[in-house]
GUSEVO-546022 format. One record per residue (C-alpha): residue number from 1; residue in one letter; x, y, z. Coordinates in nm, 2 decimals. Last residue first. Example, Ala and Ser with C-alpha at 12.3 -4.5 7.8 and 13.67 -1.06 7.14 Angstrom:
! residues 2
<atom k="2" r="S" xx="1.37" yy="-0.11" zz="0.71"/>
<atom k="1" r="A" xx="1.23" yy="-0.45" zz="0.78"/>
This chain:
! residues 219
<atom k="219" r="M" xx="-5.21" yy="-17.64" zz="-16.98"/>
<atom k="218" r="L" xx="-5.29" yy="-17.56" zz="-17.32"/>
<atom k="217" r="S" xx="-5.12" yy="-17.77" zz="-17.59"/>
<atom k="216" r="V" xx="-4.92" yy="-17.55" zz="-17.88"/>
<atom k="215" r="S" xx="-4.90" yy="-17.79" zz="-18.19"/>
<atom k="214" r="S" xx="-5.27" yy="-17.66" zz="-18.29"/>
<atom k="213" r="P" xx="-5.15" yy="-17.31" zz="-18.33"/>
<atom k="212" r="L" xx="-5.34" yy="-17.06" zz="-18.12"/>
<atom k="211" r="M" xx="-5.61" yy="-16.83" zz="-18.26"/>
<atom k="210" r="E" xx="-5.90" yy="-17.07" zz="-18.08"/>
<atom k="209" r="P" xx="-5.75" yy="-17.06" zz="-17.76"/>
<atom k="208" r="T" xx="-5.83" yy="-16.67" zz="-17.74"/>
<atom k="207" r="H" xx="-5.48" yy="-16.43" zz="-17.74"/>
<atom k="206" r="S" xx="-5.62" yy="-16.25" zz="-18.08"/>
<atom k="205" r="S" xx="-5.93" yy="-16.18" zz="-17.91"/>
<atom k="204" r="L" xx="-5.78" yy="-15.98" zz="-17.62"/>
<atom k="203" r="T" xx="-5.56" yy="-15.81" zz="-17.84"/>
<atom k="202" r="Q" xx="-5.86" yy="-15.70" zz="-18.07"/>
<atom k="201" r="S" xx="-6.10" yy="-15.60" zz="-17.75"/>
<atom k="200" r="S" xx="-5.81" yy="-15.36" zz="-17.60"/>
<atom k="199" r="T" xx="-5.73" yy="-15.19" zz="-17.91"/>
<atom k="198" r="S" xx="-6.15" yy="-15.13" zz="-17.94"/>
<atom k="197" r="A" xx="-6.16" yy="-14.98" zz="-17.57"/>
<atom k="196" r="H" xx="-5.83" yy="-14.75" zz="-17.62"/>
<atom k="195" r="Q" xx="-6.01" yy="-14.63" zz="-17.92"/>
<atom k="194" r="R" xx="-6.33" yy="-14.55" zz="-17.73"/>
<atom k="193" r="T" xx="-6.17" yy="-14.40" zz="-17.46"/>
<atom k="192" r="S" xx="-5.91" yy="-14.21" zz="-17.69"/>
<atom k="191" r="L" xx="-5.57" yy="-14.29" zz="-17.69"/>
<atom k="190" r="R" xx="-5.31" yy="-14.15" zz="-17.48"/>
<atom k="189" r="G" xx="-4.96" yy="-13.94" zz="-17.59"/>
<atom k="188" r="Q" xx="-5.06" yy="-13.65" zz="-17.43"/>
<atom k="187" r="T" xx="-5.43" yy="-13.66" zz="-17.56"/>
<atom k="186" r="V" xx="-5.45" yy="-13.84" zz="-17.86"/>
<atom k="185" r="T" xx="-5.80" yy="-13.75" zz="-18.06"/>
<atom k="184" r="P" xx="-6.00" yy="-14.06" zz="-18.22"/>
<atom k="183" r="P" xx="-6.11" yy="-13.97" zz="-18.59"/>
<atom k="182" r="T" xx="-6.49" yy="-13.80" zz="-18.61"/>
<atom k="181" r="S" xx="-6.67" yy="-14.03" zz="-18.85"/>
<atom k="180" r="A" xx="-6.89" yy="-14.09" zz="-18.52"/>
<atom k="179" r="R" xx="-6.93" yy="-13.71" zz="-18.41"/>
<atom k="178" r="L" xx="-7.03" yy="-13.62" zz="-18.76"/>
<atom k="177" r="P" xx="-7.30" yy="-13.92" zz="-18.77"/>
<atom k="176" r="C" xx="-7.43" yy="-13.83" zz="-18.43"/>
<atom k="175" r="H" xx="-7.66" yy="-14.11" zz="-18.28"/>
<atom k="174" r="A" xx="-7.54" yy="-14.05" zz="-17.91"/>
<atom k="173" r="V" xx="-7.56" yy="-13.63" zz="-18.00"/>
<atom k="172" r="M" xx="-7.91" yy="-13.63" zz="-18.08"/>
<atom k="171" r="H" xx="-8.09" yy="-13.64" zz="-18.39"/>
<atom k="170" r="S" xx="-8.27" yy="-13.44" zz="-18.64"/>
<atom k="169" r="V" xx="-8.19" yy="-13.08" zz="-18.49"/>
<atom k="168" r="S" xx="-7.83" yy="-13.06" zz="-18.59"/>
<atom k="167" r="Q" xx="-7.65" yy="-12.85" zz="-18.34"/>
<atom k="166" r="C" xx="-7.29" yy="-13.06" zz="-18.44"/>
<atom k="165" r="Y" xx="-7.21" yy="-13.19" zz="-18.13"/>
<atom k="164" r="H" xx="-7.49" yy="-13.09" zz="-17.86"/>
<atom k="163" r="C" xx="-7.77" yy="-13.21" zz="-18.10"/>
<atom k="162" r="K" xx="-8.06" yy="-13.00" zz="-18.08"/>
<atom k="161" r="K" xx="-8.38" yy="-13.03" zz="-17.87"/>
<atom k="160" r="P" xx="-8.67" yy="-12.84" zz="-18.08"/>
<atom k="159" r="L" xx="-8.78" yy="-12.48" zz="-17.96"/>
<atom k="158" r="P" xx="-9.07" yy="-12.45" zz="-17.75"/>
<atom k="157" r="P" xx="-9.29" yy="-12.17" zz="-17.90"/>
<atom k="156" r="L" xx="-9.17" yy="-11.85" zz="-17.83"/>
<atom k="155" r="T" xx="-9.35" yy="-11.62" zz="-17.57"/>
<atom k="154" r="C" xx="-9.12" yy="-11.73" zz="-17.31"/>
<atom k="153" r="E" xx="-9.21" yy="-11.67" zz="-16.97"/>
<atom k="152" r="K" xx="-9.17" yy="-12.05" zz="-16.85"/>
<atom k="151" r="A" xx="-8.84" yy="-12.04" zz="-17.00"/>
<atom k="150" r="H" xx="-8.72" yy="-11.71" zz="-16.80"/>
<atom k="149" r="H" xx="-8.69" yy="-11.37" zz="-16.89"/>
<atom k="148" r="D" xx="-8.51" yy="-11.06" zz="-17.00"/>
<atom k="147" r="L" xx="-8.16" yy="-11.27" zz="-17.10"/>
<atom k="146" r="G" xx="-8.28" yy="-11.44" zz="-17.37"/>
<atom k="145" r="G" xx="-8.17" yy="-11.75" zz="-17.48"/>
<atom k="144" r="C" xx="-8.48" yy="-11.87" zz="-17.69"/>
<atom k="143" r="N" xx="-8.56" yy="-12.20" zz="-17.45"/>
<atom k="142" r="Y" xx="-8.32" yy="-12.20" zz="-17.16"/>
<atom k="141" r="C" xx="-8.46" yy="-11.81" zz="-17.07"/>
<atom k="140" r="R" xx="-8.16" yy="-11.65" zz="-16.90"/>
<atom k="139" r="D" xx="-8.19" yy="-11.44" zz="-16.58"/>
<atom k="138" r="G" xx="-7.87" yy="-11.19" zz="-16.56"/>
<atom k="137" r="K" xx="-7.55" yy="-11.33" zz="-16.32"/>
<atom k="136" r="Q" xx="-7.49" yy="-11.06" zz="-16.05"/>
<atom k="135" r="K" xx="-7.19" yy="-10.79" zz="-16.08"/>
<atom k="134" r="R" xx="-6.93" yy="-10.88" zz="-15.85"/>
<atom k="133" r="K" xx="-6.85" yy="-10.58" zz="-15.66"/>
<atom k="132" r="H" xx="-6.50" yy="-10.39" zz="-15.70"/>
<atom k="131" r="A" xx="-6.68" yy="-10.11" zz="-15.87"/>
<atom k="130" r="V" xx="-6.89" yy="-10.11" zz="-15.58"/>
<atom k="129" r="S" xx="-6.61" yy="-9.99" zz="-15.38"/>
<atom k="128" r="K" xx="-6.56" yy="-10.16" zz="-15.01"/>
<atom k="127" r="G" xx="-6.41" yy="-10.50" zz="-15.16"/>
<atom k="126" r="K" xx="-6.05" yy="-10.34" zz="-15.14"/>
<atom k="125" r="P" xx="-6.02" yy="-10.05" zz="-14.89"/>
<atom k="124" r="R" xx="-6.06" yy="-9.71" zz="-15.05"/>
<atom k="123" r="R" xx="-5.82" yy="-9.44" zz="-15.11"/>
<atom k="122" r="E" xx="-5.98" yy="-9.10" zz="-15.16"/>
<atom k="121" r="N" xx="-5.84" yy="-9.02" zz="-14.82"/>
<atom k="120" r="G" xx="-6.03" yy="-8.79" zz="-14.59"/>
<atom k="119" r="L" xx="-6.13" yy="-8.39" zz="-14.60"/>
<atom k="118" r="C" xx="-6.25" yy="-8.36" zz="-14.26"/>
<atom k="117" r="P" xx="-6.58" yy="-8.14" zz="-14.23"/>
<atom k="116" r="G" xx="-6.59" yy="-7.80" zz="-14.11"/>
<atom k="115" r="G" xx="-6.51" yy="-7.71" zz="-13.74"/>
<atom k="114" r="G" xx="-6.28" yy="-7.43" zz="-13.84"/>
<atom k="113" r="P" xx="-6.01" yy="-7.61" zz="-13.98"/>
<atom k="112" r="G" xx="-6.15" yy="-7.97" zz="-14.01"/>
<atom k="111" r="T" xx="-6.32" yy="-8.19" zz="-13.77"/>
<atom k="110" r="V" xx="-6.22" yy="-8.46" zz="-13.53"/>
<atom k="109" r="W" xx="-6.43" yy="-8.57" zz="-13.20"/>
<atom k="108" r="L" xx="-6.30" yy="-8.76" zz="-12.94"/>
<atom k="107" r="S" xx="-5.96" yy="-8.80" zz="-12.98"/>
<atom k="106" r="E" xx="-5.76" yy="-9.03" zz="-12.74"/>
<atom k="105" r="L" xx="-5.47" yy="-8.99" zz="-12.54"/>
<atom k="104" r="G" xx="-5.26" yy="-9.29" zz="-12.37"/>
<atom k="103" r="K" xx="-5.31" yy="-9.57" zz="-12.25"/>
<atom k="102" r="S" xx="-5.48" yy="-9.48" zz="-11.90"/>
<atom k="101" r="S" xx="-5.69" yy="-9.21" zz="-12.06"/>
<atom k="100" r="K" xx="-5.62" yy="-8.85" zz="-12.15"/>
<atom k="99" r="Q" xx="-5.87" yy="-8.68" zz="-12.34"/>
<atom k="98" r="F" xx="-5.93" yy="-8.55" zz="-12.70"/>
<atom k="97" r="T" xx="-6.09" yy="-8.27" zz="-12.90"/>
<atom k="96" r="F" xx="-5.97" yy="-8.19" zz="-13.24"/>
<atom k="95" r="E" xx="-5.88" yy="-7.99" zz="-13.48"/>
<atom k="94" r="V" xx="-5.76" yy="-8.11" zz="-13.82"/>
<atom k="93" r="P" xx="-5.48" yy="-8.05" zz="-14.09"/>
<atom k="92" r="E" xx="-5.45" yy="-8.33" zz="-14.36"/>
<atom k="91" r="G" xx="-5.07" yy="-8.45" zz="-14.36"/>
<atom k="90" r="E" xx="-5.21" yy="-8.80" zz="-14.46"/>
<atom k="89" r="R" xx="-5.53" yy="-8.82" zz="-14.54"/>
<atom k="88" r="L" xx="-5.81" yy="-8.90" zz="-14.31"/>
<atom k="87" r="S" xx="-6.09" yy="-9.16" zz="-14.35"/>
<atom k="86" r="R" xx="-6.45" yy="-9.17" zz="-14.27"/>
<atom k="85" r="F" xx="-6.67" yy="-9.35" zz="-14.59"/>
<atom k="84" r="G" xx="-6.97" yy="-9.10" zz="-14.63"/>
<atom k="83" r="E" xx="-7.03" yy="-8.76" zz="-14.47"/>
<atom k="82" r="M" xx="-6.73" yy="-8.60" zz="-14.23"/>
<atom k="81" r="H" xx="-6.68" yy="-8.53" zz="-13.88"/>
<atom k="80" r="L" xx="-6.42" yy="-8.82" zz="-13.79"/>
<atom k="79" r="K" xx="-6.50" yy="-8.99" zz="-13.43"/>
<atom k="78" r="S" xx="-6.59" yy="-9.29" zz="-13.59"/>
<atom k="77" r="Q" xx="-6.28" yy="-9.33" zz="-13.80"/>
<atom k="76" r="H" xx="-6.08" yy="-9.38" zz="-13.46"/>
<atom k="75" r="V" xx="-5.76" yy="-9.15" zz="-13.37"/>
<atom k="74" r="F" xx="-5.50" yy="-9.19" zz="-13.13"/>
<atom k="73" r="V" xx="-5.34" yy="-8.86" zz="-13.04"/>
<atom k="72" r="D" xx="-4.94" yy="-8.83" zz="-13.07"/>
<atom k="71" r="L" xx="-4.79" yy="-8.51" zz="-12.91"/>
<atom k="70" r="P" xx="-4.58" yy="-8.26" zz="-13.16"/>
<atom k="69" r="P" xx="-4.23" yy="-8.19" zz="-12.97"/>
<atom k="68" r="D" xx="-4.31" yy="-7.92" zz="-12.97"/>
<atom k="67" r="V" xx="-4.68" yy="-7.78" zz="-12.91"/>
<atom k="66" r="P" xx="-4.69" yy="-7.45" zz="-13.11"/>
<atom k="65" r="C" xx="-4.92" yy="-7.17" zz="-12.95"/>
<atom k="64" r="G" xx="-5.23" yy="-7.07" zz="-13.10"/>
<atom k="63" r="E" xx="-5.45" yy="-7.23" zz="-12.84"/>
<atom k="62" r="R" xx="-5.26" yy="-7.56" zz="-12.81"/>
<atom k="61" r="S" xx="-5.07" yy="-7.65" zz="-13.15"/>
<atom k="60" r="T" xx="-4.88" yy="-7.90" zz="-13.32"/>
<atom k="59" r="M" xx="-5.11" yy="-8.23" zz="-13.20"/>
<atom k="58" r="A" xx="-5.01" yy="-8.49" zz="-13.48"/>
<atom k="57" r="L" xx="-5.31" yy="-8.74" zz="-13.50"/>
<atom k="56" r="F" xx="-5.26" yy="-9.13" zz="-13.53"/>
<atom k="55" r="G" xx="-5.44" yy="-9.40" zz="-13.69"/>
<atom k="54" r="F" xx="-5.76" yy="-9.60" zz="-13.70"/>
<atom k="53" r="G" xx="-6.02" yy="-9.76" zz="-13.98"/>
<atom k="52" r="M" xx="-5.86" yy="-10.10" zz="-14.03"/>
<atom k="51" r="R" xx="-5.83" yy="-10.10" zz="-14.44"/>
<atom k="50" r="V" xx="-5.81" yy="-9.68" zz="-14.42"/>
<atom k="49" r="N" xx="-5.48" yy="-9.70" zz="-14.19"/>
<atom k="48" r="F" xx="-5.41" yy="-9.34" zz="-14.10"/>
<atom k="47" r="W" xx="-5.10" yy="-9.13" zz="-14.08"/>
<atom k="46" r="K" xx="-4.95" yy="-8.84" zz="-13.88"/>
<atom k="45" r="C" xx="-5.33" yy="-8.62" zz="-13.94"/>
<atom k="44" r="H" xx="-5.28" yy="-8.27" zz="-13.86"/>
<atom k="43" r="G" xx="-5.24" yy="-8.04" zz="-13.57"/>
<atom k="42" r="A" xx="-5.51" yy="-7.84" zz="-13.34"/>
<atom k="41" r="R" xx="-5.61" yy="-7.89" zz="-12.97"/>
<atom k="40" r="Y" xx="-5.94" yy="-7.87" zz="-12.75"/>
<atom k="39" r="F" xx="-5.90" yy="-8.08" zz="-12.43"/>
<atom k="38" r="S" xx="-6.13" yy="-8.33" zz="-12.26"/>
<atom k="37" r="G" xx="-6.11" yy="-8.43" zz="-11.86"/>
<atom k="36" r="P" xx="-6.45" yy="-8.33" zz="-11.80"/>
<atom k="35" r="G" xx="-6.67" yy="-8.23" zz="-12.10"/>
<atom k="34" r="S" xx="-6.62" yy="-8.16" zz="-12.46"/>
<atom k="33" r="V" xx="-6.43" yy="-7.80" zz="-12.41"/>
<atom k="32" r="S" xx="-6.26" yy="-7.84" zz="-12.09"/>
<atom k="31" r="P" xx="-6.02" yy="-7.54" zz="-12.02"/>
<atom k="30" r="G" xx="-5.63" yy="-7.60" zz="-12.03"/>
<atom k="29" r="S" xx="-5.34" yy="-7.85" zz="-11.92"/>
<atom k="28" r="M" xx="-5.17" yy="-7.99" zz="-12.23"/>
<atom k="27" r="R" xx="-4.83" yy="-7.84" zz="-12.13"/>
<atom k="26" r="E" xx="-4.84" yy="-8.02" zz="-11.77"/>
<atom k="25" r="G" xx="-4.98" yy="-8.35" zz="-11.95"/>
<atom k="24" r="D" xx="-4.73" yy="-8.38" zz="-12.15"/>
<atom k="23" r="E" xx="-4.46" yy="-8.29" zz="-11.89"/>
<atom k="22" r="V" xx="-4.64" yy="-8.59" zz="-11.67"/>
<atom k="21" r="T" xx="-4.55" yy="-8.79" zz="-11.96"/>
<atom k="20" r="F" xx="-4.75" yy="-8.99" zz="-12.19"/>
<atom k="19" r="T" xx="-4.55" yy="-9.23" zz="-12.38"/>
<atom k="18" r="R" xx="-4.55" yy="-9.26" zz="-12.76"/>
<atom k="17" r="F" xx="-4.76" yy="-9.43" zz="-13.00"/>
<atom k="16" r="P" xx="-4.99" yy="-9.57" zz="-12.70"/>
<atom k="15" r="F" xx="-5.13" yy="-9.76" zz="-12.88"/>
<atom k="14" r="Y" xx="-4.97" yy="-9.88" zz="-13.19"/>
<atom k="13" r="S" xx="-4.90" yy="-10.27" zz="-13.07"/>
<atom k="12" r="E" xx="-5.22" yy="-10.28" zz="-12.88"/>
<atom k="11" r="L" xx="-5.41" yy="-10.12" zz="-13.13"/>
<atom k="10" r="M" xx="-5.26" yy="-10.39" zz="-13.41"/>
<atom k="9" r="E" xx="-5.35" yy="-10.68" zz="-13.17"/>
<atom k="8" r="D" xx="-5.71" yy="-10.55" zz="-13.11"/>
<atom k="7" r="E" xx="-5.76" yy="-10.51" zz="-13.49"/>
<atom k="6" r="R" xx="-5.63" yy="-10.86" zz="-13.53"/>
<atom k="5" r="L" xx="-5.87" yy="-10.99" zz="-13.29"/>
<atom k="4" r="K" xx="-6.17" yy="-10.81" zz="-13.44"/>
<atom k="3" r="S" xx="-6.07" yy="-10.96" zz="-13.80"/>
<atom k="2" r="R" xx="-6.07" yy="-11.30" zz="-13.66"/>
<atom k="1" r="V" xx="-6.42" yy="-11.25" zz="-13.49"/>
């Protein structure tokens, strides 16, 4: 919904790109091609927003006669004659039918020269290309580590559990002798949790009444 509102705001600010006047209507008057109120002309793509899917055409020719200055005609990607992702390249020659509306000039059908398909822009909006899609994480067997099956489908016998610290199968991490003999680590000037607890215990025991001199009386 938010993207639709954003597109409507952009359309409102861009359309009409140039005010349609009575003189423009007189210059464009001619036989209808696609139905009542529609006209057939030629020109090129003035600009096209690939992500939003719309832009403007510059009408430069009317039945072989130049249109000067060129007129701006709104174009939406749904009106483009081409396969796959529909867009236009800046400066791309086009032929089109259009109609006059309360907001200006709108294209009804846009083709390449001679009625062929439009060339389009090689650019693609981010997220639309297959290359940008995230690769799906493959299945992994928790027993043997294989990627082509699940643990319940594994043909190997259940593997013994390992110590997460030293990878030994003879004990678990809670009873790992290698982990117990490893000196405590210091992180940013702070002692590890085990060493801090041990130090606190020693400090507390050193202040018990049994350790105080006999000359010191307790209140």
